[in-house]
N, C-alpha and C positions, 0 to 999 in steps of 0.2 A: 550371555547378553553384555554389549558392549558396555564398560565403565570406563573410569577416568584413569584407574591404573593401567589397564590394558592399551590403551589407547590416548595416551596423553596430547600427542597433535590433533586430535581431530572434537575434542571440547575447544568452544573458544569462550575465554575469559570466564571461565568456569560456568559457563550459560548450561543450562540443561537441555543442549542438543548436539547432534554431531554434524559436521562435515567429510565429505569424503578427504583423505590424505593420511598422513602418518603412516602408524601398523594397521591400518584397517582401510580397505579400498573401496570403491561405492560399491563393487559389484558384493563386496562381506557385507556391507551396509544394508544391501537390497537383498539380500539372502537374511536376514536378520527382520526385515521385513515380512519377506514371506515366511518365516517361523512365528510371527505373532509377537515378536521382541518390538522392535519401532515400526513408526510410521512412517511413511516418505512426505513431506510438505516441498514439494520445487526440488533444490538439490540441499535441502537440510533433511536431518533425520531425528525424529524426536520419541522418545521415551512414551511408551503407550498410557503412561499415570500421571504424566505432565496435565495439567490445564493450558489450553492456548488462549491466554491474555492476547488485547493487545499490546501490551507491552514486548511479551514474549514474542510475537507475527513480527514486530518491528526491529528485534535483536537478532531474528532470524534472517531478516529480509538484510538489516546494515553488516551483517559477517560476511556478505557475500562482495562487499565494496571497502569499507571503512574509510570512507574518505568524509571526514565531515561536513564538507560544502554541499553534499547530495542530500536529497528531500524525496522521502518517498512519496507520491504520489497518486492522480488519477484511480485507476481500479486495485496498483497496489496497495494505496491506502484504503481503499474502500475494503479490501479486506483485511487490513490493519483493525480498522475499527468493527467491524464482524458485520457488514452490511453484502458481502460479495464474496463468492468462490476465490481462490487465490488465482490469479492469470499467470497463464504459462510464459510471457516475461515479463519481468519486473518494471513498473515503470517508475521513474523518478524526474526530480527535476533539481536547477541552481538556482539561486537569485541573481538576478543581473546584476546586483552590485558585488558578486564575487567577484568579476570579471576573470569568468574563466576561459584559457583560448580554448574555439571551436575543436581541433583535434582531442582535447581533454573531455569536453563534452560529448563527443561521439565516442569515443572510450568508454564513457560512462553511460551509455546510450539517455542521458538527461538534453529535457529542454530548459531554454533558458526562461525565468517566469521573474515579472513586476511581483514581488511578495510582501507585507508587513511581517513584523516580527511576532505579532499577536494572530497570525495566519498560519506561523507554524510551531507544534509542538514537540517537545522532547521526551520521548520513550527511552530510557534508559541509555541514553547516549545517540541515539539515534534519533534524527528530526523526520517528523512526518508532516505533510499538509494538514491542519487542525479540519476537523469532521465541516466545518462550514466553508472551507477553502475547500476542500475537496467534492463537495457538494456543488458548489459553483463550478467548480472545475470540468466535471462530471457534465452537468448540463449544459456548459458551453460548446462541448466537443462531439460531432456523431461518432459512433465508433468507427475504428480500425477495419477497413476491409478486410483483412486477416486476422482478425478478430477470432478468438475459439468460442463457440457459440454461445459458450457458459458466460462470455463475456459479453456479448452484444446487448442482452436486454436491461439497458441504462434506465428505460422507465421502474425496473423492478427495485436496481439497484437505489435509485434515486428515493424510492417509494419507503425502503429499508432505511435509509439514513436518514429524512425527512421524521420518520415516525420515532428511531434514536433520540435524535434529538430533540425533540418534539418542538418543531418547528411550526409557526403560525406565517399566516399571510405577511404581517407586520415584520417578521423576521427578516422571510426573505426581500423585500424591498427596503430593509435595512442595509441589508447585504447585498444587494445590485446596487442601491447608493451611493457605495460607497465608492465606486467606479462610475461617474457618469458618462465615460467615453468607452465603456469596457465592452470588447465586439463581441458580439454574438449575445449580447446583454436579452436582446427580444425572445431569442430560442432558449435562453437559460429561466428567462421567467417563466415562459408555458410549460416550461418542463418542470422546473419547479415548483409552482401552482398546482400544476398537473398531479403532480405527487404526493402531494397533501389526502389527506383522508377523505373521504365522505367527498372530494370534488369531482363534480360532474363534469365531462370535457365536452 
């Protein structure tokens, strides 16, 4: 099984996971998966006995770009918070105040957003949209046409997130009330209210 001594370049900042490179190639890491020693989480490989916490999920994603301006968002943030399966493509955003040039945003696959400091959580040095902001973003946008089938069920993800955060109608109205001119606010309200337990559609 891979360890820090035999593969000093695959460990990232002493985190308990591996990236392809150094003395272990991707094929060798995938062989360890077949041998039952590692599990594959996208482009990251994790020992089976390591608990997959929100902090670890965030670190695994952040290790793929290492840019402090980037925030994990949307479906990837839902995965970090434990509400959804890991999407095939990492979803990220950057604050409009960061003034990142368009070429850099395209390179990072990050959309530009207006976001307040209390809508971002720092998980071990990786920035992730807060649970409430993640729910709001998911509720406002329809699934991408090319999204994997596992990622399309936005309502299921919203229901899991709303339950995990114990949100109420009052919480949802407060969340939407922060930005009265928010685009697709009506869609977001309908979806979030519909995600509440025992809600009759």
